[in-house]
C-alpha positions as CSV (number, residue, x, y, z in Angstrom):
1,M,0.2,21.4,-12.7
2,S,-1.1,17.8,-12.7
3,E,1.2,15.3,-11.1
4,F,2.2,11.8,-11.7
5,G,3.5,8.9,-9.6
6,A,2.3,7.7,-6.2
7,T,-1.1,8.9,-5.2
8,N,-3.9,7.8,-2.9
9,W,-7.2,6.2,-3.4
10,K,-9.0,9.5,-3.2
11,D,-6.5,11.0,-5.7
12,K,-6.7,14.5,-4.1
13,Q,-3.2,14.9,-2.7
14,S,-0.8,13.3,-5.2
15,R,2.9,13.4,-4.6
16,N,5.3,14.2,-7.4
17,F,8.6,12.3,-7.8
18,P,11.6,12.9,-10.0
19,P,12.4,10.2,-12.5
20,R,14.7,7.4,-11.3
21,E,16.9,4.9,-13.0
22,G,15.2,1.6,-13.2
23,D,17.2,-0.7,-15.5
24,D,18.2,-2.9,-12.6
25,L,14.6,-3.3,-11.3
26,P,12.8,-6.7,-11.8
27,R,10.4,-7.1,-14.7
28,I,6.8,-7.7,-13.4
29,P,4.2,-8.9,-15.9
30,F,1.0,-6.9,-16.6
31,M,-2.4,-8.5,-15.7
32,R,-4.6,-8.7,-18.8
33,L,-8.3,-8.5,-17.9
34,T,-10.3,-11.1,-19.7
35,Q,-14.0,-11.4,-20.5
36,G,-16.0,-12.2,-17.4
37,S,-14.6,-12.3,-13.8
38,N,-11.1,-11.3,-12.9
39,Y,-10.3,-11.9,-9.3
40,L,-7.4,-10.0,-7.7
41,R,-5.9,-8.5,-4.6
42,I,-4.5,-5.0,-4.7
43,V,-1.2,-4.8,-2.7
44,T,0.0,-1.2,-3.4
45,I,-1.1,2.3,-3.6
46,P,-2.1,3.6,-7.1
47,Y,0.4,5.4,-9.4
48,K,-0.9,7.9,-11.9
49,Y,0.3,8.6,-15.4
50,H,-0.9,10.6,-18.4
51,F,-1.4,9.5,-22.0
52,I,-3.2,10.6,-25.2
53,R,-5.2,8.5,-27.6
54,Y,-3.6,9.1,-31.0
55,A,-5.4,8.4,-34.2
56,G,-2.5,8.5,-36.7
57,P,-2.4,7.4,-40.4
58,K,-0.9,4.0,-39.5
59,V,-3.4,3.3,-36.6
60,K,-6.1,0.9,-37.6
61,S,-8.3,1.3,-34.6
62,P,-11.0,4.0,-34.9
63,F,-10.3,4.8,-31.2
64,G,-6.6,5.4,-31.7
65,V,-3.7,4.0,-29.7
66,R,-2.4,5.0,-26.3
67,V,0.9,7.1,-26.3
68,N,2.3,8.1,-22.9
69,C,2.9,11.8,-22.4
70,A,6.1,13.6,-21.5
71,Y,3.7,15.9,-19.6
72,P,3.8,17.0,-16.8
73,L,7.5,16.3,-16.2
74,H,8.6,18.0,-19.4
75,E,7.1,21.2,-20.7
76,N,7.8,20.5,-24.4
77,D,5.6,17.4,-24.6
78,P,5.0,16.5,-28.3
79,A,1.8,14.6,-27.4
80,T,-0.2,17.3,-25.7
81,G,1.6,19.9,-27.9
82,M,-0.4,18.6,-30.8
83,G,-3.6,19.6,-29.0
84,Y,-4.6,16.2,-27.8
85,P,-6.0,16.3,-24.2
86,A,-4.0,14.4,-21.6
87,K,-5.9,11.5,-20.1
88,V,-5.2,9.6,-16.9
89,R,-4.7,6.0,-15.9
90,Y,-3.5,4.2,-12.8
91,L,-1.0,1.4,-12.1
92,V,-1.3,-0.8,-9.1
93,G,0.5,-4.0,-7.9
94,V,-1.9,-6.9,-7.7
95,I,-2.0,-10.6,-7.0
96,D,-3.8,-12.3,-9.8
97,R,-6.0,-15.0,-8.2
98,K,-6.2,-17.0,-11.4
99,D,-2.6,-18.1,-11.3
100,G,-1.4,-16.6,-8.0
101,D,1.3,-14.4,-9.6
102,L,2.3,-10.8,-8.6
103,K,1.4,-8.5,-11.5
104,I,0.7,-4.9,-12.5
105,L,-2.8,-3.8,-13.3
106,D,-3.1,-0.9,-15.7
107,M,-6.4,0.7,-14.6
108,S,-8.7,3.1,-16.4
109,T,-10.3,6.0,-14.6
110,L,-13.6,4.0,-14.9
111,I,-12.2,1.2,-12.7
112,M,-10.6,3.7,-10.3
113,E,-13.9,5.6,-10.0
114,K,-15.9,2.5,-9.3
115,L,-13.4,1.6,-6.5
116,Q,-13.6,5.0,-5.1
117,D,-17.5,5.0,-5.1
118,D,-17.5,1.6,-3.3
119,L,-15.0,2.9,-0.7
120,E,-17.0,6.0,-0.1
121,T,-20.2,4.1,0.4
122,L,-18.4,1.7,2.9
123,E,-17.0,4.7,4.8
124,E,-20.5,6.3,5.0
125,M,-21.9,3.0,6.4
126,D,-19.3,2.5,9.2
127,G,-17.6,5.8,9.6
128,N,-14.1,4.4,8.9
129,E,-11.7,5.0,6.0
130,H,-11.0,1.9,3.9
131,S,-8.6,0.8,1.2
132,P,-9.0,-1.7,-1.7
133,N,-6.0,-3.5,-0.1
134,E,-8.4,-4.9,2.5
135,F,-10.4,-7.1,0.2
136,D,-10.2,-9.4,-2.7
137,I,-11.8,-7.8,-5.7
138,N,-13.6,-9.0,-8.8
139,V,-13.3,-6.8,-11.9
140,R,-16.0,-8.0,-14.2
141,Y,-15.2,-7.1,-17.8
142,N,-17.9,-7.1,-20.5
143,K,-16.6,-6.2,-23.9
144,N,-20.1,-6.3,-25.3
145,A,-21.6,-3.8,-22.8
146,S,-24.3,-1.5,-24.1
147,S,-22.5,1.6,-22.8
148,P,-18.8,2.4,-21.9
149,G,-19.7,2.9,-18.3
150,A,-20.9,-0.7,-18.1
151,T,-17.8,-2.2,-19.6
152,Y,-16.3,-2.8,-16.1
153,N,-18.0,-3.6,-12.8
154,V,-16.1,-3.8,-9.5
155,V,-17.3,-6.2,-6.8
156,R,-15.4,-6.5,-3.5
157,G,-15.3,-9.6,-1.3
158,E,-15.4,-9.8,2.5
159,K,-12.7,-8.0,4.4
160,A,-9.8,-10.3,5.1
161,A,-6.1,-10.1,5.8
162,L,-3.5,-11.2,3.3
163,S,-2.7,-14.9,3.6
164,E,0.8,-16.1,4.6
165,E,1.3,-17.1,0.9
166,D,0.3,-13.6,-0.2
167,V,2.7,-12.0,2.2
168,A,5.5,-14.3,1.1
169,L,4.8,-13.5,-2.6
170,V,5.1,-9.8,-2.0
171,N,8.2,-10.2,0.1
172,T,10.0,-12.0,-2.7
173,I,10.2,-8.6,-4.4
174,G,9.7,-6.3,-1.4
175,D,7.4,-3.3,-1.0
176,E,10.1,-0.8,-1.8
177,T,11.2,-2.5,-5.0
178,L,7.6,-3.0,-6.1
179,N,6.8,0.6,-5.7
180,K,10.0,1.6,-7.6
181,V,8.8,-0.6,-10.5
182,L,5.4,1.2,-10.5
183,L,7.1,4.6,-10.3
184,R,9.3,3.6,-13.3
185,H,6.3,2.8,-15.4
186,A,4.4,6.0,-14.3
187,T,7.3,8.4,-14.8
188,P,6.7,10.4,-18.1
189,P,9.0,9.5,-20.9
190,R,11.4,12.0,-22.5
191,P,10.0,14.1,-25.4
192,E,12.3,12.3,-27.9
193,T,10.9,9.0,-26.8
194,V,7.3,10.3,-27.3
195,I,8.3,11.5,-30.8
196,R,9.7,8.1,-31.7
197,K,6.5,6.4,-30.5
198,L,4.3,8.8,-32.5
199,K,6.4,8.4,-35.7
200,E,5.8,4.6,-35.4
201,H,2.1,5.4,-35.8
202,G,2.7,7.7,-38.8
203,W,3.1,11.1,-37.1
204,V,4.8,13.8,-39.0
205,E,6.3,17.0,-37.5
206,G,3.8,19.8,-37.4
207,E,0.8,17.6,-37.3
208,K,-2.0,18.8,-35.0
209,A,-4.9,17.1,-33.4
210,P,-8.2,17.1,-35.4
211,P,-10.6,19.9,-34.2
212,K,-13.0,18.9,-31.5
213,E,-16.4,18.2,-32.9
214,D,-19.1,20.6,-31.8
215,K,-21.9,18.6,-30.3
216,K,-24.6,21.0,-31.4
217,E,-23.4,21.2,-35.0
218,A,-23.0,17.4,-35.0
219,K,-26.6,17.0,-33.8
220,E,-28.0,19.4,-36.4
221,A,-26.0,17.6,-39.1
222,K,-27.4,14.3,-38.0
223,E,-30.9,15.6,-38.1
224,T,-30.4,17.1,-41.5
225,S,-28.9,13.8,-42.8
226,S,-31.9,11.9,-41.4
227,E,-34.3,14.1,-43.2
228,S,-32.5,13.6,-46.4
229,D,-32.2,9.9,-46.0
230,S,-36.0,9.7,-45.5
231,K,-36.5,11.1,-49.0
232,L,-34.3,8.5,-50.6
233,A,-35.7,5.5,-52.5
234,E,-36.1,2.3,-50.6
235,A,-32.8,0.4,-50.4
236,K,-32.3,-3.0,-51.8
237,D,-31.1,-5.9,-49.6
238,D,-27.7,-6.0,-51.3
239,D,-27.1,-2.4,-50.4
240,Y,-26.2,-3.3,-46.9
241,S,-23.4,-5.3,-45.2
242,F,-23.8,-6.3,-41.6
243,D,-20.4,-7.8,-41.3
244,K,-18.5,-6.0,-38.5
245,P,-14.8,-5.6,-39.0
246,K,-12.8,-8.2,-37.0
247,G,-11.6,-6.8,-33.7
248,D,-14.0,-3.9,-33.5
249,D,-15.6,-5.2,-30.3
250,D,-12.3,-5.5,-28.5
251,A,-11.1,-2.1,-29.8
252,E,-14.2,-0.3,-28.6
253,A,-13.9,-1.9,-25.2
254,N,-10.2,-1.2,-25.0
255,A,-10.9,2.5,-25.7
256,E,-12.2,2.7,-22.2
257,A,-9.9,0.0,-20.7
């Protein structure tokens, strides 16, 4: 069974934790990645959680919306029970270098994998294990990237210890409390909470995920469509509209965010 909660940068030996009460924990803002450079310093280990991307009748984005899963803590998870695959994301505590505040970064597997690749390369070069906590990092975000894999690029700076100001900032909350906050966000919600979220997006009981498209059949259909289109009469200029719906660029990028 896949696990949630505190893990490590290689994500091979995760630890599973029971849910904890967190109403008395401090509220830490989330860091929003903006177009271009986003400089930050990671100050915690990663925490893993699961979600589905749900495309309900009230969802405007063609890529769906994220809904956290009750899986794997609860067996009767309504999200994965519909047939949607559980996807993974990671939460880490960071210092946002833009304003110097302590925040939570909600990382996609794409960012996680780029961090892992960089750490593995560094380890191969000097023979030592490394952690992203050792460096300032620039997460470059390009919402207009030509492919999903190019949406994010991770560039690390030189190895350097946390400054006195950094240490003081983390100490204002404390390592233990900071990790409890991350655990609270990573802990799967109760099934009834998932149902409420799904209903907000138009879900009705008994609804199932749409069947997964067969790539071979889709390719054949596309080729058949192309052959048919080539036989059609030449289109007029006013047959086409090149106006892209507002927000599509951000929605597409956020589908991988």
